[in-house]
Structures are given as C-alpha cells and as structure tokens.
N, C-alpha and C positions, 0 to 999 in steps of 0.2 A: 345401393339397392338395385337389384336386377330388374329386368322388364317385368311388368305385371303380366301374368298369364291371362290371355284373352280367351274367353270361351267361345268357340266358333258356333254359329247357329246349327241347330240339329239338322236342318234341311240340307246342310252342306254334305252330309253323308251320301246323299243321292248323287250330287255333283261329283264327288270323289270317285264314286263307282263308275260314272261315265268317263271320267278322266283315265281311270285305270284300264278301261276297255278301249281307250283311244277314240271314243266317240265324240269327245270334246277336247279340243286342244288348240294351241297357238297356230296361227297362220303365218307362214314364212313369206317374207317379201321377196319377190323375184327381181325387184329393181336393185339398182346400185346405190350404196350409201354415199353421202357427201364425203369427198376426199378430205376436205379440211377438218371434218369431224373425226375421221378415223386415222389420220396420218400419224398420230402419236400412239396408235395401238398396233401391237404385233399380232394379236389374235382377238377375235370377237365373234359373237353370234348375233343374229337378228331374231328377236322374239316378240311376241304379242302378249302382254299380260292381260288377264281377264279378271275383272272384279267379280267376286262371289257375293250374291245377296240371297235373300230367302226365296226370291222368285225368278230372278233373271240375271244374266250377265249384262254389265253396262259399263259405260265409260266412267272414269274416275270422277268423283265429286269430293271437294275438299271440305264440305260442311259437316260431315259425319265425324263423330269422336272416335269411332272404331270402324275398321274395314279389313277385308281380306282379299288377297289376290292369288291367282294361280299363274305360275311361270314354268316354262319347260326349257331347261338349259342343262348343258353337260350330259345330255342323254337321260335326264331325270325330270320328273315333275315335282315341283315344290309349291307348297301353300305358305304364304307369308301372312301373318296376322299383325295388324298395325293399330296403334292408338295415338291420338294427338299428344305430342310432348308438351304437356301443360306446365312442366317444370322449367321450360326453356327461357321464357321471357317474363320480366317483372311487370306488374300492373302499371307502374310508372316508367316503363321503358322509354328512354329518351334518346333522340338523335340530335346531335349538335352539328350545326353547319355555320358558315360565315357569309355575310353579304359582301357586296363589292367594296364597301368601306372598311371591311375587316371586323365589323361588329358581330358578336356571337349571337346566333339564333338557336332556339331550341324547339323541337317538335315532339309531340307525344302521339305517335300513330296508334291507331286501334289495332291491337294484336291478339284480341281474345279468340278470334276464329282463324288463326293462322293455319297454314297447310303443311306443317312440318311434323312428321310422325316418327315414332320409334316402335320396335316390335321384335319379332323372332320368326324363325323358320320352323314350321311344324315338324316335329320328329328329329330335329337336330339339337342336341343338348348344348346349352350355353351359347346358342347362336344369338346374333344381334343384328337388327336392321335399323337403318336411319335413312329415311327418304323424304323428299318433298313431293307433294302431289299437286303443286300449283299449276303445272302444265305437263301432265304425264308423270311418270315415276322417275325421279332423279335422286340417286344416292348410293348408299353402300349396303352390302349384305355380307356379314361376317359369319362364315361357317366355322367349324371347329379348328381347321388348320389352313384356311384360305379365305381371302376376301375378294369380293367381286363388285364391280361398278355397274350401274344401270342408268341409262339416260334416254330420253326420247330421240328417235331418229328424225333428223331434219326433214321437213317437207313431206312427211308421211301422212297419208290420209286414213290409215288403218290402225292407228295407235301402236305403231311398231317402235321397238326400242333396241338399243345396243346393249349387249350384256358381255362383259369382258373381265378376265382376271386382273386384279390390280397390279400383280407382279409383272404383267406383260405391258404395262404402260411405259412407253419410251419417253425419256425426259433428259434434259441437259444434266450431265453429271454434276452433282452438288456435293460439297464436302464440309467437314467440320474441322479440318486441319490436322487429322491424325496421319501418321506416316504410312507409307505403302506397306511396310512390313506388318504393321498392326492390322491393316485391312486384309492382307493375305492370310494372316493367322486366323482372322475371323471367318474368312471364306472357307477354311477347311472344316468348319463345324457344320457339315451338311448331312451328317449321318442321322437320318430321322429316327432310326431305331433306338438311338441313345437319348433321344429327346423325350421328355415326358409329354403326355398329351395335354392339350389346352384345358381339358376338363380337370386334370389333376392340378394344373397351375392355378386355375380359377378357384378351385376348392381351397388350395393353400392360401391364396391371397385373401379370400374372404374370411378364412380362419384367423389370419394375421391382422386384418383390418376389418373387424366386425362393425365398427361404427362408421356410418356414412359421413363423408366430408363433402362440403359444398364450396366450389370455387366460383366466386362472383367475378365474372370476367368482363373487362371493358376492352373494346376493339377500336382502334384508330386507323383510318384509311388515309393515305397521303394523296396529295394533289394529282400526281402522275397516274396513280391507279384509278382515281376518280375520272380523270380525263379519258383513260383507256376504256372506261365503261360508258363512254359517250356522254359524260356529265349527267348521268341519269341517277339521281339520288335514290329513287325507288329500287332500281336494279341493284345498286350497291348494297342497300339495306337488306334486300332479299338474299343476296349472295352471302352476306355476313351471318344472317340468321341460319342459312343452310350450313355454313361453316361451323357455327356453334352446335348445331344439331349433330353433325358428324363427330365433333369432339366429344360430345356427351356420350355417344355410342361407343367410343373408344375407352374413355375413362371409367365407364360404368363397370368394366372388368375389374378395376381396383376399388370398387365401391366409392367412387368419386363422381359427384354430379357437377355438371357445368351449367351455370346460370348466367346468361348474357344480360348484364344489367344496364349496359349503355353502349352507344356507338357514336363516334365523332368522325365526320368527313371533312377533310381540309379542302373545301370547295374553291377557295380563292388563291391561297398560297400556303406553303409549308411554314409553320411558325418556328421551325427549328432548321438548322443547317444539316442537310443530308449529304453534303459533299465530304468525302474522306472515307476512311476505312469503316468497317462494321462496328469496331469498338468506339470510334468517335461518334457515330450516329446513335449508338445505344446510349452512350453517356449523355448526349444532348437530349434524347427522348426521356430518359428517366428523370433528368433535372426539370424538364418542362412538365412532366407528369406530377412531380412533387409540388411544383409551384402553382400549377393551374388546375390540373385535372382532379386531384384528390379533393380539392376544396369544393368542386362542383358535384362530385358523385362518389360515394364510398364504394370501393371495390378491393378485391384481393390481388389482382394481377391485371396489367394492361399490356396488350400486344399491338405493336405497330405493323401495319400491312403496307409494304413498299413495292412499287414496280421495279425500282432500281436494283440491280444486282451488285455483288461485291466480289467479282472475280471467281465465281463458282461457290461462294459461301452462301448457304441457304438462309442463314439467320444467326442470331446471337442472343444470349440471355444470361442473366446471373443465376447462380446455383443456390438453392435453398433460401430464397429471399421472398417467398410468396406473400408474406404479411408485412413486408418492409415498406415504409413510406417512401424510401429513397431508391430502392433497387428492385422492386417487384415489377419487372417489365422485361420485354423482349422485342426484337425486331425480326420480321419474316418477309422474305422475298417472294412476291406473287407475280411471276412473269407469265410466260406463255404455257401455262399448265392449267389443269382443271381444278375446280374447287375440291373435288374428292382427293386428288393428289396433294394439293396444298394443305389439306387438313392434317396430313401426317407431319408436315413441317411445323405447323403451329403446335400440334400435340407434342412434338419433340422439344421445341423451345419452352413451352409451358411446363413440360416435364422437368427441365432444368430448374425453373422457379420452384418446383415442388421437391427439389433435392435430388433429382435423378441425374446420375452421371452417364457417360457413354458406356455401352456394353462391350466395346472393343477390348480385347485382352483379358476378358473375364469369362468365367464359366456361366454363361447366361443362356436360358432356353425360353422359347415362347411358342413352340409348336409350329413354327414356320421357318422359311429360309432366312429371313431377316426380321429384326424387331424394330420397334419405333425408335428406341434410343441408340441404334447403331449410328456411328458418326457420319456415315454417308446417307443422304436422304434416299431411302429405299422404297418409300411408298407403303411401308408395312402398316398394318392396323392393330398389331398385337404388342402389348407390353411384355417385357421379359421378367423372369424371376428376379434378376438383379434390380430392375426398376422397382418392383414391389418391395424388395429389401431396402433399397435406398429411401423410398418414401416412408417405410416403417421407421428407419433410423431418424428421419426428420421429425416424426411425431414423437418418438421416444425421447429425443433431445429437446422436447417442448417447442419445436418449430411448427409453424403452420397452425398456431392456436386460433387464428381467425377462421379457419376452415370448419371449426366445430359450430360456428354460429349458423344455425338454420336461418335462412333468409326470413326476415320479419314480414308480417302480412302487408305492411306498407312498402316493402322493398322487393318482394318477390311475388309474382302473380301465378296463380293457377286458376283456370276456369273451375268453378266449384266442382272439385273432384276429390272426394275423400279417399285417401289411400296412397297419395303420391309422395308422402313423407315431407311435404312442404306445407306449412301452415298458411292456408289461403284465407282471404277475407271471409268472415263468417265462421271460421274454424277456430277452436281453442287449442287443438293439438292435432297431430297426424302421425300415427305410429306405423303406417305402411300397410302391408298386406295383412289379412286376418291372421296368418300364421305368425308374422312378426309381432302383432299386437298381443298375442297370447302371453308374451313375456314383459309387457308394459303394464305396470301396476297403476298408472295414473290416467291413462287415456282410454276412452271408450272407442274401440276401433270402428264400429259401424256408423257412429254419428260424428266422429272427430270432435267430441266434446269431452271435457274433463270429467272424471268421476266425481261423485257428490262431495267427497272429502278432500279432493285435490285442489291445490292452487295453481299448480304448474306440472309439466311433464318432462321438461328438458331445459337445458341451459346451465351455465356455470353457477348461477345463483339459485338453483333448484335442487333440493335434496329430499328424498322420500316424499315426493309429490307436494312439498311445501317450500315457500320462499325461504331462503336463508335470512336470518335476522339482518337488519341494517347494520353496517359496520363489519360484516364478515368479509375478510379479504378474499377476493376471487382471482386476483392476479398480482403476484408479489413483484418486488423490484428485482431486476436482474443485474444491476450495476449501480455505481454511485451516480450515474447520470439518468437513472430511471426512477419512477415513482410508482407506488402500489395503487391498485384500484379496489374498491369495496362495493359490495352489494348495497342496494338502497332499501331492501326490505319489502318492496312492492313489485319487483320485476324479477324474472328468471334470467335476465341478461346482465352480464358484467359490463360496466361502462367501457366505451372505446379506449384503446390503449393510448396513453399519453406518456411523455417523458420530459426531462428537463430541456429547456430551449437550447437549440444548437448555438454553440459559441460560448456557453457558460464555462468558466475555468474549472478544471478538475485535476486530480493527481498533484495536489499542492501547486496549482497554477502552472504545471509543466505541460498540460495538454488542454484540449477543449472537448466538451461534450458534443457528440455528433450522432444523431438518430438513436439516442438512448444508450450509447456506449462511450466510454472514455477512451479515445483513440490515441495510443502512443506506441512507439517502436518496440520497447521492451515487452509489452504485453503481446504484441503480434509475434515476436520471436519466440516467446514462451509457448504460445499455442502451437507453433510449428515444430520447434526444436526442444521443448521441455522446459521445466521450471527454472533451470539455472542459466538459460540463454539470455542474452541481452543484445541491444543494438550495437552494430559494429561502428567504428569511428567514421566520420564523414568522408575521409579519404577512400574508404572501401566503396562507398556509394558512388563517388566521383569516378574512380578507376573502372569499376565493373560496368556501371550504367552508361558509360561513354562509348561502349563497344557496339551497341546496337544489334545484339544477337539475342537468342532465346533466353540467355542467362543474365543479360543486362540490357535493359531498354526502358523507354518511356512510352510503351504502347506501340501501335501500328501507324504507319503512314501508307495508306493503301493496303497492299499485301506484304509490305516490308516492315521489319522492326525499325523503330525510330530511336536514334541516339538521344541521350539526355544531355541537354545543355547543363553547364556546371550549376547554374541556379536552380535547376529542376531535378538534379541527381537524387536528392533525398525523397523524391516522389516516384521513383522508378521501381526496379526490383528491390525487394527487401534484402538487406544484408545484416547478418547476425554474427556474433562471436560467443566464445565460452560455450560452445556446443559440446555437450558431454553424452548425449544419447541421440540415436537415430529415430526419426519419426516413424510411426506406424500408421499407415493410411489404408483405406479400402482399395485404393489404386496405387500403382507403383510410380512415384515421382522420380525425376532426375535431380540429384543433389550435386552441387559443385562447390569446391573449396578453392578460394583464390588467395594466395599469400600477398600481403600488402603491408609494408613498413612495420614489420615486427608482429603482426597479428594475422589471423586467418579469417577471411571473409567467407561466410557460408550463405549460399542461396539455394533456391529450389525452383524447379519447373515442373508443374503438375501435369503437363501434356494433356490438358482437357480438350484441346481443339480450339479452332479459331472462333467458334460460336459461343465460347464460355470465357468470361473474364478470369484471368489467372489469380488465384488467391495468394500466390507468391509475390504479388505486387504490393507496394505500400498501400494501406487502407486509406480511402478518402476521409478527409477530416483530420488526418494526423498533422500535428504541429511541426512544420518543417523549418520554421525560423521565428523570430520574435514577431508576433502579430500576423503570422502567415500560416496557411494550411495547404495540404495537398488536395488538388481537385483536377481531375482529368489529366493526371501525370504532370501537373504543373504546380509550382509553389506560388500561390496567389495570396492576396491580402485577405485576412480573415473577415473582412467586412462583407464578403459575399455570403456569409452565414446570416446576415441581417439580424444580429443580436442587438436588441434595443431595450433590454430590461434594466431599469434602475431599481434594484431590489430595496434600496434604502427608502426611496420615495414611494414606489408602487406597493411594496410588500412590507414597508416599515421595518426593514431589517430582520424580519422574522420568517422569511420564506424565500423561495426562488420562483422564477417564471417557468411554466411548463410549455410544451410545444404548441399549445393554443394561446400562449401569451397571457395566461391567467396565473395568479399566485398560488403556489402550493405551499401551504403554511407548515411551520414546524409544530410539533406536538406542544399544546398549550396555547395555541393561537388559532383564531377562527378565520376561515375565508369569508369574503373574497379578498380582503386586503391585509389580513393578519394584524389588525390594529386592536382587536378586542380578544379577551380570553376565550379559549375554545379547545377543540380537540384535534386541530391540525387538518391536513388535506386541502382539497380545492373544490371548486364548483364542478370540475370535470371528473374527479376521482370517486365521487360518491361519499356518503358520510362515513367517518372513521369510527362512529359509535352508533348505537341503536337508540334513536330519539324516542321511539315508542315504548321501549322497555324500561321498567323501573329497576331492573337488576343492577345496572351500573350505579344508579343513584343510591339504592339501598346498600350496596357494597361499600360505597364511599362513606356513607353515614356510619356504618358499623366500623369501618376502618379508622375514621378520625375521632369518633366519640367513644369507642371502646378499646380497640386494639392499640391505638397510639397512647392513650393514658396508661393502660396497663403496662405497655412496654416501657414507658417513662418511669413508672414506679419500680419496675423490675431492675432497670438500669441503675436507678438511684440506690436501691438496696444493695446491689452488687458492688458499686463503688464504695459505699460507706460501710461495708460489712465488718471491717476490722474495728472501726470506731464504735459501731453498734454492739459488737461482741464485748468490747472492753466495758462499755457503759453498763451493759446487762450484768456482767459478772461482778463489777464493783458494787452495783446496787445490792446484789445478793449477799456479798461479803459484809457490806455495811449493816445490813439487817441482822446478820448473824452476830456481828461484833456488838451491836447495840443490845442484843439479847443477853450475851455473856456479861457485859458491863453491868447491866441491871442486876444480874444474879450475884456478882461479886460484891456490889454495894450492899446488898441485902445481907450477905454473910458477915461482912465486917461489922455491921451494926449489931448483929446478934451474937458474936463470939468468934473464936478462931475457926478458920476454914480448914477442914480436914478432908482428905481424900480417902474414901473407904475402899479398902482392898481386901481380898480374902486374907484372913488372918486376924481380923479384928474389926469390929464395927466402928466406923468413924475415924480410925487412926491408921496411917500407913506404917506398918511394922517393918523395920529394917534391923539387921544384926547390929547390936550395940545398945539397944535400949528401946523401950516402948515409946511410941509417940514421937520419937525424934529421928529425922533422917540423918544417918551417919555414913561417913565415907572412910575407907581404910586410911590410916595415918592421922586421923584427927580431922577436925572441921577445917574447912577452907574459908579464908576471908574474902569478902567481895571488895575488889579494888575498883575504883572509878577511873575510867579512861574516857577522855572527851572525844567524841566522834561527831561527824556532821550528820545529825539526825533531824529529818524534817518529816512532817506529816505529808502523806501522799494524797493529793486531792483533798476531799472533804473528810477523809478517814483519819484515824490515828496511827496508820501504819508508818513505820520508819524506813528511811532509806539511808544508806551509808555511801559516802562518796570517796572516803579516803582509803579504807582498808577492807579487803574481802573477808571480814570475819562474820561469823554467823551470830546474829543477835537474837536472843530469845527474851522477850519482854517479861520482867518479873513484876512489873506494876500491873495495875488492873486496867490500864488504858488500851493497850494493843499488843500484839505479838507479831514478830516478823522473823523469818529465817532467811539468811543471806547466803551463808556458805558452809557451815559445819560446826560453828561454836555457838554458845548461847550467851545472851546478855539481856539487859533491860533497857528500856527507852523511856526517858522522861520528856518533858517539853522541849528541852534544848540539848540534852546530852545522853549518851548511851553508856551503859556499864557492861563490861564483858567478864565472863568467868575465866580466870586465868588458871 
C-alpha cells in the first residue's frame, strides 16, 4: 500500500503564495558545519525546514499525527507532508537485553506516540519520505529518480539541516564477491534514456504484486555495536526504529510493508561466535535464532547488526528463505556509516531473504544509476525491475506464505487509525484507503468494522466473507516430512506451519527430515541437473572438495575458500553424475565437469557473491554417514538435531512427532496421543474434520446403512448370477413338464392320444393309411439299447454319458434332445430309434 494522501490545510495556500514570491523561505547559515559530520559527504546544502501550520511557522513537534514542512533545496521549494507511521511497531513491541549474570531481560517501552513518520513530496509522483522528528528532521526523501538525506546540523541554534544526495555519500567500498568484469558490465548501463521511469516501474510492480505483503522483522544488535553507541540502550532502540522506518519507505515501492516486531541487544556478550568469515557467522546466527529467538517471538526474518567487518563484505543472507525456521536471517555490517546509508545494506540482505538475486549481469532498471540489489553496496534506495520479478517468482512458487498474514491485533500495533491496512485493537478489519475499500465486499472502510453479514474479511481461512468450515485444508503438505494444516472453523487464520520433527527417518531410512524436507543427495542433484541425475560416488566428493577453490570447498575461512577434510568432503560442494541435461536458471552459473575413476563428477557455482550462501553446496541436514548429518560444512553426529520422539510410546505407534514435539496422528486416530479412534491430525494442525457440521455424520450414516448393504447385495447377485439363472430356468421347465405330464395321463385314461393335423380331425394322416404313421419301406421296430440315463436334478430329464446320440423320450415322463437322434427314456435305460 502506498502512502496515504494527506490533505494539506486550506490555509497553506496563502503560505505557498508567499513562498512562490520569495517572501518566506529558509535562512542559510553563514557558519561552518562540523567537519566530522560532513567528511563523508562530497556535496551538501544547508537548509532550514519550516513547519507549516494553520496559523504560524514553528519548530517541529512530535506529538502530532500529521504535519507538513517546507524545504528549499536544489534550487526548488518543496512541501513534504508527513503522517506518523503507525504500522511500524507492534503494541507488544519488546526489547530483550541481558544482565551481568547473563539472564535475559525484557522491556516493553511505550511506543504509541513515537516520532517516526512517512509521507510524500507534494507534486512529485510516487515520491516517498521517511523521517524522524525526535530532534529535528532526520531521514530520507525519495524523488522519482533520486534520493536525498536530511539531518540536523550539529550545534545549530536556528534549526538548520544538512541536505545531500545519497549517491554523493562517500563510504568504504563494500562488495558481495562478484567479479570486476561483472561490475564493469553493470557500470556501462548508465544511459538514462533507455531506462524506464520510476513511475512506470512502480506501476508495473503494483500491477504484478497487487496484494500487500507484511514482513515481521526482528533486529539483533551485537555487543560491539552496543558499546559503540556508548552502551545507551535507548539510543540503540531509537536508531533501530529509524532503520525500520527507512526500510519500510523502500519496500513500500514493491507493496511490501516492514513491521518491526522485536529488538534484542547483546548488552553483556555475544552468545554466538562472530570470529571467522561471514558465512561462519551467518551459520552461527541462524542456528541461534532457530534455537532461542523463534521460541520467544514469532517473526518472518531476523537481521543481525554487527560492528565487525568481513574484509569489505557488507553482509550476507540466505536467498528465498523468508519464512524458514532455520534460514530466514542475515548479517549486516554497521561500521562508520550513517543509518540512512546502512538502511540500503539491510534492505539488500533482507531482499535476499525475499528471493531477490543480484542485479549484476542482468537487464535491470530502477530509474537510477544503481539499484538496491547491485552486488556492491551503492546506497541506492530503489529496487529494480529484476528484484520485482524475483520476488514475484518467490510468491508464484508458494514461497513467502507467511507474508500474507496480516499482523494480528495482539501482534501488530497501530494507534487507532482506520485505513492503514493493519487490523488494530478495536478494529475488525482494515481494507485501506476509501478507494481500496471499494473492492472489498466484507469490510466497511469508514469504520473498519465487518459488514453485517460478514464473519471475516481476509486470511487463508476466509472465503466470501465467511469462515471456511473446520477441517478445510489451508496449507497442504509439501513433502513426506511435512504435515498439512486445517482451518478450525472460527478463525480466518491458518494455524502456524509445523512439520515432522527434525531427525525423523525418511526416504526408506536413507535420509533424515530436516525443516520439513527430506534431505538427500539424489534429490538435490535432480533439482539442479534434472530428473535423471544422481549423487556421484564418494571419491568425487573427496577429490573435488579437497582443492579448496570455488568449485570444491567446505565454505570460507576468512576470505579464502576452505579445503574439505576427508571426513567432511560429503558436506562441501555437491557432486552429481548421470547428468543428461543442462540446468536453466534465471542467472548464468558456472558448471564444471571433473573426470574421476571412470565417472564424470558434475558441480556448479552460481556466482551469487560472498553475501549469499551457494545453493551448489550440499544442503544442511543431508545424511553424510551412518548416524551423521551435514551441518556448517561438517559431517557431525545426528544427535545435534535433538530428535527425542519415541513414536511407539508417545504416539502409540499411530503417528509421528511434529516440530512442536506433539503427535501428528494417522487417519483413524485422535490427538493428542493417537490412542483413541479419531480423524488424525494434531493439536497444532487444526481439526481434520468439521465438528460442528452434521454433514460428515449424515454422510457416514447413509454410506454404512444404505450404500454398503446395497453394494453387498449387488456383489452377491453378480457372483451368483449363473447359479441363479440355472435355478430360474429349471424351475420354469419343471413347471412346463408337470403340465404336459398331467395332460398325457388324462388322455391315456380316456382313449388313444391322437395329434390333430390338417387333413383329418383327431388323426395324423400319412401316406399309407388313415390313422397310422407310416414310413417308406415298412414299419421300423424299436430296439432297446441300454444307455446311462439319469434324471437331472429333481426333473425327469435324461442325461447320456456314453454316446452322443439324440434321445427323444417316447414315454410320458420326459423328453431330452442330446445330439440329433431320437429315443425314449425310462427310469434306468434309454431306447434309440435305429
């Protein structure tokens, strides 16, 4: 969401007229500025901002929610409109520190009336301002194609300020490890006429990313930086709040809001080892974060602020890991530079967490000479078109799902302010500006209350302004080491993401679950080199990773690549074989093939820079030996995963333990311990069925008492169809036979039976005499021949076993035709006509 438009007071028109006539303007200081304050600036102006009110100019006051200032700079007069950034800090914003004994302390400072503002420059389209008014104006002003810094002039009694272009700030050269050739290639892209304007870029980004994302940020400050600030906790806190405000003003261009949810200051000592290379410190920090920080305060990304440098490396962060429990973090070097300049470094490293790669070597434009995601820390305030596309890819690949969670009322604070798109205490919804609320069917924009028919207005478990029924899946499982989550039917929020506890065997016990994924070499090779690739033999890992170069190493030792010891070789650069296709990436990696003992070892170097861990390294959590996993490029005992779940005892053999160490039950068993019948799931995942709805119960009743019986009858009839058909036809033939038998007996008792045919009533006439059946050549005798004749079933039909002759019964008991001749059947013998 862009800055809310502030309506300037009507009486400002008169003041603007005076300004236009030059009757009211800033007073320039004739004195000299402090050298220490300006030594890092190659150019600057001294200006005197004037606050505009309805009645008079006055010195700044931080109590107002909205204010406006006039500044004259670059030969022009500008009016900036400001409003307090109520989205910036949560209601329960917490600051963690430590006492002398190392015990954790927590403080909840009052931040409701803070002095951090955001706004815009009047008449400058898509401008953005982020300043603090705590003691003068200190902050950043983003014009369409340039950014400026402003800060109070030291020891000035006339409210004078320094105003300077951010691109003219001199600083120690900082790098991200790209080659000089790539840097030179990027430096040639200075033709402004070929660059689209910032307005066009912003329009494009907002069209691509129409839904606001919220990054809940946690900042940690190390002991050395705290000491550098004179061990003043208040000063450190205010500095970090300013930093978050600047970050918010940068990311708002991508429709991303920054919410600072917590701050920790290492006041006594650093709880992690910060000696070594940037990669080592980053690994130590994210491990500490996963073990200690996440359990104290939920957040999307944590950034460590360090005083110590790493040989010119400004910082380091993982790419695309913003919602990860184990890797959503970065480290940032805050040395002898201003907060305004440092903000671009943190924005850069946080950008990596959000899936953004370096702009070097790509056709990227941001409307300025350099962009935030350039590999060299340039102090830019603009994200490029490539950064917007990278973040879009992250969201399309279902990354960053935690960013869609609008901070809850008990987690994110806004002083009662309807329209900031954050649901504050006392609000039921907040759809933003009146124009944005026109397209919201659930929320009443003027009151920030739900409409009469609505239960909710946003969230993964809200659809058409109603809660989704309990049991509706809101987050599916992504791998065999993940578990799904379900809506509970009374909240718009999906339960927090959980997964199977780290250390649980997967892939037929060939690997371990690690942070929701089954980590094994073949899978990683297939991601990089295609579906037919697989892990190379161990000899490949040993030979390549013992070299200690960019294609084979176990991380960094200072600024140099570290050779892998034989026992750690399987945790260095990934080596694959059976590569039949070349990978296609958004960036161009370097691929190397190394022959080794009859096979070809394939590796890849993504050249992302020293501030980004290489995805071509073996993933952490990969099983490198029996009972061992890779961690920090070392093959260590899997006991470091702290897997302690006895599923037979705890889950009664009907489930697994999740990342909260609760049982996730199989379908058919009920949480919490999977010992009674139920519908599966866990106490963390939400109900897998709708307990309030009778639809499932009714469906089961219909199924078991109607569908199942009918299906059983149908199956029985199908199986017995032949026997039933025989029985039916036998019964019909028996009835017909009984009828004919009775008629024959009746005729025998009353006289000879004759067959009436045309030619005489009652007598069959044949040539040779009336009433007698005659055959040519004289009458034939009936000869008796014994056959095996038996009654079939309960009827009097005969069967013949010995000879395929046709038997036609001449007696009155039964008739049967077998093959083509006629005969008669008695109780025990058959006669045939010869």
